[in-house]
N, C-alpha and C positions, 0 to 999 in steps of 0.2 A: 485749683483756680488759677494757679499763676499760667495756666495755659487757654485759658477761657479766650483769649482774644484770637483770633483765627479759627475758632470751632465754628460749625456749621449746624443751623437749626435742623431738627430733623422730627422724628415721632415720638422722642422723649426729651425733647431741651426745645426752649425758645426763649427769646430776649425781649425786653422792653426796656425802653428809655425812660428814665427817672421823669421826664414829662407826665406819664401815667397818675403820677402822685397828686398831681393838680387838681384833679377832677374825677376820684374814684366811681364816681355813679356814671360818668359818661365814657369812661376808658375801656369798660368791655373784658375788664380784668377777669371779670368770672366766669366770662364766656370762655376764654381762654383755660383756665383751672377745669372747668366742666368737662371741657374737650378731651385732658389728659385721663380725669377721672372716668370718662365713658371710654377711656382708650386700655393703653397700659401703663397709664401712669407717665411720671417723667418730673423733669425740675424746668422751673419758670424763673429766669433771671430779673430782678428790677434793678434799672443801672446801669445797663448795657446797651449801648448803642449798635447797632448792627446795618451792614450794606449788605443788600442781595443776600440777605440770610446769614451772613458772616458777622461776627462779633469784631466792631474794629475801634471801640473806645470804651473805656469804664469812666460812667459819670457818678462819682460819690454823692451820695446821699448827704443832707443835711440833718441830723439830729434821727440816724438810722432806727433808733429803740422806739422813737416815736412813732414813724411812719410804720415799723414792723407792727405794732398792736393796732394802727389804723387799717392796715390792710388785712391783717387775721379778721378784724370785727366785721368788716365789709363783707369778706366772705362767707364769714359764719351768718350773716343776716340775710344773704341774698342766694345760698343754695341749699338745694332740696336735694334728698333727704338732708336732715341736717348732719353736717359734719364734724368729727371730733379729731383731735389733736394726733390720733394715729394716721388719720386719712390724707387732712392736711396741714403744715407746718410751715411758718414763716418764721425764718432765721435771719439775722444779721450776719453778712461774710466780714468780718472785720478789718482786716488789712485792704479791703477795696472798698469799705463803706456802702456796700450795695447788699439788695434783699436776694436773699433763696426761697421759693415759694414749691416746696417738694409735695408731691401729689402721689399718694398711694392708694387705689381705690380698694373699696371691699365691695369683693364683686356682687355678692347678693344684694347689693343696694342701688345697684344699676337699674333704669337709668339716672342720672343724676340731671338736675336742671339749675341752670341761672334766672332768678325770678324776679322781674320789673313789675314796673306797675302797667305795663304793655301786655304782659305774658309771659310764659314760661319758654325758654329757650334752650334746647336739648342739642349739643354738638358733640362730637368727637373729631379725633385726629386722622388725618391722612397724610403721612411722614411730615412736612413742614406745617401743612396747612392745616386749617381748622374749615370744617364742614358740618353743616346741618345735618342730623340724624332723620333718618325716611321714618315714614309712619310705622314701616312695619319693624324696624329696628326699635322705636319706643316701645311699639306693643309688646315686642319679643321681650324686652327687657324685663317689663311690669309683670308679666305673666311666669318668671322663671321660677324654676322650682326649688330654688335654694333661698328665694327671698325670706327675710326674715319678718315676724308681724309687723315690724314697724313700716316697713317699706309699703305695706299694703293697707296699713290702720292710718297713713297720713291725711286723707281724705275724711275717714271719719273722724279724726282729731279736731281737723279743720271746723266739721259741722258740728261738731257738741260747742267747740269754742264760740263759733257764732250764736249757739242757741243761749249760752251764757251773756253773751254781748246783748243781744236781742233784748233778753229780759230786764238787765240793767237798762236798757234804753228806753224803757216804758216810763222813768222819772230823771229829772236832772241831778245826775252822779257824776263823780268824778269813778272811774272803774278800771279795775286791771284784772284780767284773767289769764289762767293759766292751764292748758289742757295737755295730758302725755299721751303719747302717740299709743302705748300698752298700760294696761291695768299695772298698777302699782303698788299696792296691796295696803293701803294705809288704814291701821287697826283705828279707826275712828270711835271705837267702844273703850280703848284702852284711855285709862287716867291720865296717863302723861301726855295723852294729845291736848286733852282739854287742859292740864297747866300751860302747856305751850302755847295754846291759842285764848289764853286770861293773863296771863303772867309776863309783864313786858320785860322784865329781868331774865325770864328765862330763855330769852332768843336775845339777848343782849341791845336790847331795845332802850332809849334814854324814857325815864319813868314819866316825865310830864312832856316828852316828844310828840311831835305826829307820824303816828303809826296806825298799823293794823289791829295791833294788839290792844284792845280795850277790857280794862279790868273788870268793869262795872257791866259789862254785856252779859244778859243772860244767853245759858249755852244748851242748846237743844240737841236730839238725835231724830233725823227723820227716816224712818223706816230701815234704819241699820246702813243706809246708804249714803247719809251726808250730815256731818256735824254742822251746825250753824251758832253764832255769837251773833247778837243783836238782830235787827228785824230791818226790811226793807223801809227807807224813810228814816229809820233812826240815825244817831250820830254817827256808828260805821254799822255794817253788815258785813259777815266774814262766813264765806262756807267752803268747806273743807270735806271732799269727796272721797270716797274709800278708793276709787279707782286711781287717785292722784291729782286731780283736778282740785283748783283753788281759784276764787272769785273774792273779790273786797270791793266795796262801795263807801262812800261815803259821799254828803248832798255836796255838789258843786259850789255851793255857798260857801262851805268850808275851805275853800281855797284861798279865799279873803281871810287876809287877818288884820294887818295895818295899811295904811296909807289909802288913795283912793278907791272907791266903789269899783266892784268887778275887775281889782288889779289882782292878779296871783301872786300871793307871798311865794318868792321862791325857795324858801327853806320848806315848806309844805309840800310844792310839787319835787321836791327832791327826796325829802326823807321817808314819803309814803310807800313810793317803789323800791326804795332800798331795803325798809321794814318788810313789804311783803316778800322779797326774795330772801332776807335771812329766815324768815318764818318758815318759807316754803324748804330750804336747806335741812331745817331741822326735823321739819317733819318727814321729811325723805330719808332722813338717818336709816342706815343699815338696823341699828337697834328697835325701830318703830317698824320695819316691814317685813311683810311674811316670806319665808325661806325660798317660794318661787320667784318673788318681785326681785329677790335681791341676786338673784343669780342674772338677771338681765341688765346689769349697769353696763356693759358696755355697748349694747344697742338702746340705752335709754334716750328717748328725746321727746323735746317738747316743744309747743309753739306757745308764745305768749303777745299779751298785747292791750294797750290801754286806751282809755276813752275819757274826751270830757264831753257829755250830753247837756246842751244846754249853755254850748260854747261861744256862742253869740254875742258880741258887745264886750267881752271880756279881754283885758290885756294882760300881756307877759313882757316885762320890764327887765332887759339883762343888766347884770350887775352882781355886785358882791354883797354880803350881811356882814358887819362886824359889830358885836356888844348888840344885837336885836335891832340895828340900824341899817336901813335899806340904802344903799349906795348906788342910784341907777345909772347905765352908762348911755341909754339908748331910750329918753322919755320920750321921742317922737314915733315910738312904735303905734302901728295901727289896731284897731280893734278887730277881733276874728271876725270873719263875715259870715260865717255859715253855722248852722244850727249845732251840729255835733262836729268834733275834732276825734277822730279815729287813727288810732297809729298803724303805721305799717306792721305786719307780723315780725317776730323775733321769735328766730331760730336757736333753741338751746339745747344743751346736752345734761344729763345730770350732772358732770365734770364742771361744767359751767357753774352750775348752780351753788355745787358742794364748794369750790376752791374760789369761786370770786361772786357772791350774792348780789356785792354794792356795786359791781361793773354791769350786771345782769341789770340794775336798777337804771344806771346812769345811761345806759343804752336804749332803754324806753323814754328816758327823761329826754333825751338829744332828740327826739323823734318829735316832741312836742315844741322845742325851742326851733326847730326846722319849721315847723308849720306856721309858727309867728316869724318867718321869716329871720330869726337869729341862728347863728353860730354856736358852735362850740365853747369859742373862747368869752361867750355869755352867760354862761351857766356859773353856778357860785362856785367860788373858791374853794369851799368847804370839801367839794370833790378832789380829794389829791388824785391824779391822774397818775404820779408814778407808784405811788401804793395800791391805786385802784380801790379807794376805800371813800365812804363819806367820814369824815372826822369830825365832830361834833361835841362842844364841851356840854357837860351835865347830863 
């Protein structure tokens, strides 16, 4: 690292000024990372200024650990197929206080794409330059003989998740859905699954908190393919599919607890998604999965989404809660203008769900705040960003 100044960008090396951290969505950082993944891999340094492709200055980053997490979450959320830590890692170079993004592609998963609301961007490197892949290169990548099932099934997973979402959209509900790229063999007839889905203490939920586990819900099996607790229109409706998909909904009106009508109570919004992923973590535990599915861990990928159907006219006020008292910081927030609020897709690996379920929920919730033109600083302080956990009493 001491020799980085004077180094020249090339096929496996690129430098970015720390200014890219000011607005990751507009930085096209994901385009550069995808280009490495679709080529031979390499390293991208953030906090290194270059001139004519040569590193000329180190730009130390304030709070590099926080920025490391931001960059990694941004890349996970914007790259398809879903990446795991073996493919893309972000680390702090302590001495210089800069970031290194390490890219090591999995050949069978190519082509990778950077996903935005405008579409998918397939890029690769040509020496120190990034270029768009040709239509033939993209098609050739998708047709690769060594492509794993997840590479081919991503589109099918998207269709299945869309079907769950559209079914929930028939009524005004707060909905969360998760769909695997491949079958995960959840044994829904196993009594342990029923226990997990009806006992809050089984998944470390607050007994009286807002969560997806309702101990009073009636549990039924549907043709051996689906277990559901509750029913549409009831207090909660949880569905667990044998393939590993999970869907949860609660009437949108339940987002309000205290304060003016049609104001989302922040802890409801925070706790339900976290509860959802804690439940998912336990349902996808090795002890509950069949032998075939347990061998797919390295390629286990999921997509998740959140929606508020019937969102028009609702408010979300930023602030914190202490002793169940709302402390607003932005009382002038405008009401949501559209009928439905649907988040972007969240791309996850099984490792993400198992190791940091609360952070998976945090990432979905942050999309709701963004939809109300609020930043992450407006989210409840009960989200401990250092521990990446939701910390509640009771």
